[in-house]
C-alpha positions in Angstrom: -129.8 11.0 -143.2 -131.6 12.8 -140.4 -132.1 9.6 -138.4 -128.5 8.7 -138.9 -127.5 12.0 -137.3 -129.8 11.4 -134.3 -132.3 14.0 -135.5 -135.2 11.7 -134.9 -138.0 14.2 -134.6 -137.0 15.9 -137.9 -136.8 12.4 -139.5 -140.3 11.6 -138.3 -141.5 14.8 -139.9 -139.9 13.8 -143.3 -141.2 10.2 -143.0 -144.7 11.5 -142.4 -144.4 13.7 -145.5 -143.4 10.5 -147.4 -146.3 8.6 -145.9 -148.8 11.1 -147.4 -147.4 10.3 -150.9 -148.2 6.5 -150.7 -151.4 5.8 -152.5 -154.4 4.1 -150.9 -154.8 1.5 -149.8 -151.5 2.1 -148.0 -151.3 -1.4 -146.5 -150.8 -2.9 -150.0 -147.5 -1.2 -150.7 -144.1 -2.6 -149.8 -142.9 1.0 -149.4 -145.4 1.2 -146.5 -143.6 -1.6 -144.7 -140.2 0.0 -144.7 -141.5 3.5 -144.1 -143.5 2.5 -141.1 -140.5 0.5 -139.8 -138.4 3.7 -140.1 -141.1 5.8 -138.4 -141.4 3.2 -135.6 -137.7 3.1 -135.2 -137.3 6.9 -135.0 -140.2 7.1 -132.6 -138.7 4.5 -130.3 -135.3 6.2 -130.4 -136.9 9.5 -129.5 -139.0 8.1 -126.7 -142.3 8.3 -128.5 -143.2 4.7 -127.6 -147.0 4.8 -128.3 -146.4 6.3 -131.8 -143.7 3.8 -132.4 -146.0 1.0 -131.4 -148.7 2.3 -133.7 -146.4 2.6 -136.6 -144.9 -0.9 -136.4 -148.3 -2.5 -135.6 -149.6 -1.1 -138.9 -146.4 -2.3 -140.6 -147.3 -5.9 -139.6 -150.2 -5.6 -141.9 -148.2 -4.5 -144.9 -146.3 -6.7 -147.4 -143.4 -8.5 -145.6 -144.2 -6.9 -142.2 -145.5 -10.0 -140.4 -142.4 -12.1 -139.6 -140.0 -9.2 -140.1 -137.6 -9.5 -137.1 -136.9 -5.8 -136.8 -140.5 -4.9 -136.8 -141.3 -7.5 -134.2 -138.3 -6.3 -132.1 -139.4 -2.7 -132.1 -143.0 -3.6 -131.3 -141.8 -5.6 -128.3 -139.5 -2.8 -127.2 -142.2 -0.2 -127.5 -144.7 -2.4 -125.5 -142.1 -3.0 -122.8 -141.4 0.8 -122.5 -145.1 1.4 -122.3 -145.3 -1.0 -119.3 -147.0 -3.8 -121.3 -144.6 -6.6 -120.5 -147.1 -9.3 -121.5 -147.7 -7.7 -124.9 -144.0 -7.4 -125.4 -143.6 -11.1 -125.5 -144.6 -12.8 -128.7 -146.2 -16.1 -128.0 -146.6 -18.7 -130.6 -148.9 -21.8 -130.3 -147.1 -25.0 -129.6 -146.7 -27.2 -132.8 
């Protein structure tokens, strides 16, 4: 609800509280994937691009994270905003 109202910093605080509730190892839980995607999204929309990049990068290592279009989009956007144009481009090896 907070993020929907544009209260991204408050949303990040609530997301971080939820993050603390996920048991270790956090990367094994599907909830980690969507929670980190939400954190990354709120960080991006609030201009916290490094934190957004960190969140979605971790999300890539969680169930369903790798290949998730939204996570890859936010990662590229954060990298671009951080001035890392080369890192913003996902390159795949030729078949």
